[in-house]
N, C-alpha and C positions, 0 to 999 in steps of 0.2 A: 472470568478470564477465559475459561475453556470454550465458551461460546464463540469468542473472537478467533481463537485458534482453529476451531472447526470451520468457522466462516471462511477464514483465509485458505484453508486446505481443500475446501469443497466449493463453496459458492464463488469466491473471488478467483481462485485458480481456474475454474472452468470458464468463468466469464472472460478472463483475460487471455487464456491460452488455447481454448478450443474454438477454432475458427467459426463453426456454425453458431456458437453462442456469443461470440465477441461483439458482433454488430448489434445485437439486441440488448445484451446485458451490460456491456462496457459503459455506455454513457450514463445509464441509470445508477450503477454502483459507484462510478467515479464522482458523479454529482453529489450523491449521498455522503460519500467519504470526505469529499472536499468541504461540504457544509459542516460535517462533524468536526473535522480538524480545524475549521475556522472558529469553532466555539471552544475547543479544548485542545491541549497539547498532547495528552496521552489518552489511550482508549479506556484504561482502567486506573482509577485513582490519580495520584499526582506524581507518578514516576514511571519510567520506561520499564515495561514488563515483557514477558513472553508473548503476550497478545500483540503488543506493538511490533515485536520482532517478526512474528508470523505474518502480519498484514503488511508491514513495511518491506519485508523481503520480497513479497510478490510485486508490490508497487515499484520497488527498486529495479526489478527486471524490465519494466516497461521501456526505458530508453535503450536497453540492450536488444530486446526482441522486436521492438517497434521503433527504430530510430527516426522514422518519418512521421510518427504519430505526434501531432501537436497537442501538448498538454497545457497550452496557455489558457484554456477554459477552466483549468483546475489549478489555480495558483497555490492553494493550500497543499495540494499533493506535490507540486514542484518543490515547495519549501520543505515539506516533510522529507522528500527524497534527499535534499541537500543536508538536512539535519541528521538523517539516518546515516548517510555515508560518512559523516564526520563523527558519529558517536563511537567512542572507543570500545564500548562493550560490543556493539554490532560488528565493528571491524575485527575484533578478536574472534568472535563467534564465526564470522564468515571467512576467517583466515586471510584478511586483507592487510 
């Protein structure tokens, strides 16, 4: 689980929010995560964990920071964002 949290806070965050890295890293990481979430619902085990919270929090910011970014190439990420926003645990943690 800790590997996913580290991934979210280092690799994913930098790829999504550092402009010089976004163009190169964004498509690769999004495609990989899209494929992964197409095969399983959670990153670790069979329930929502801190790993999912860490990764999903970054992915959830995509529509906010990049409202014109088309995510249609990543349908699993779109579905994940919808599931995450409706998750009561996530909503409580994020103060929504």
